[in-house]
C-alpha positions in Angstrom: -22.5 -9.5 -1.9 -22.1 -11.8 -5.0 -24.5 -14.6 -5.5 -24.7 -16.9 -8.7 -27.8 -18.5 -10.1 -28.1 -20.6 -13.3 -30.4 -19.7 -16.1 -32.7 -22.6 -17.4 -33.2 -23.5 -20.9 -36.1 -21.5 -20.7 -34.5 -18.4 -19.7 -35.8 -18.5 -16.3 -33.7 -17.7 -12.9 -34.7 -18.2 -9.5 -33.8 -15.1 -7.6 -32.2 -16.2 -4.1 -34.2 -15.5 -1.1 -31.5 -13.0 0.2 -31.9 -10.9 -3.1 -35.8 -10.9 -2.7 -35.6 -9.7 0.8 -33.3 -6.8 -0.4 -35.8 -6.1 -3.4 -39.0 -6.1 -1.1 -41.0 -6.2 -4.4 -42.2 -9.0 -6.4 -42.0 -6.8 -9.7 -38.6 -6.1 -11.0 -37.2 -4.1 -13.6 -34.1 -4.8 -15.6 -31.7 -1.9 -16.6 -29.0 -2.7 -19.5 -26.0 -0.7 -20.1 -23.5 -2.5 -22.4 -22.6 -5.6 -20.8 -24.0 -4.8 -17.4 -27.4 -5.7 -16.2 -28.9 -4.2 -13.1 -32.1 -5.4 -11.4 -34.2 -2.7 -9.6 -37.3 -3.3 -7.7 -40.7 -1.7 -9.0 -42.6 -0.7 -5.8 -46.0 0.0 -7.4 -47.5 -0.7 -10.7 -50.7 1.1 -9.4 -49.1 4.5 -9.7 -48.2 3.9 -13.5 -51.4 2.3 -14.3 -53.9 4.5 -12.0 -54.9 6.5 -15.2 -56.5 3.4 -16.6 -58.2 2.5 -13.3 -61.9 3.3 -12.2 -63.9 2.8 -9.2 -64.7 -0.7 -8.6 -67.9 -1.9 -10.5 -69.2 -5.3 -9.7 -69.2 -8.0 -12.3 -73.0 -8.3 -12.2 -73.5 -4.7 -12.8 -71.2 -4.8 -15.9 -72.8 -7.9 -17.2 -76.1 -6.3 -17.1 -74.9 -3.0 -18.9 -73.5 -5.2 -21.5 -76.7 -7.2 -22.0 -78.8 -4.0 -22.1 -76.6 -2.5 -24.8 -76.7 -5.6 -26.6 -80.4 -6.0 -26.7 -80.6 -2.3 -27.7 -78.4 -2.8 -30.7 -80.4 -6.1 -31.5 -83.7 -4.3 -31.4 -82.6 -1.2 -32.7 -83.7 1.1 -29.8 
């Protein structure tokens, strides 16, 4: 299958629907080898970012913690 697409002045390309169906992902990786560019789907970013993730903490709890720390720093206790 060969499908052509135009690159805009901003460097953007619309990936045709047929190709998006094949990729089954909204995140892609470009592999460059000399003059050949290959597009590969990235199925999950979560796997590579899982070391940075922690359990869900509600924003209110985070805000309360930050306010408490700021107050302790300001008061010196």
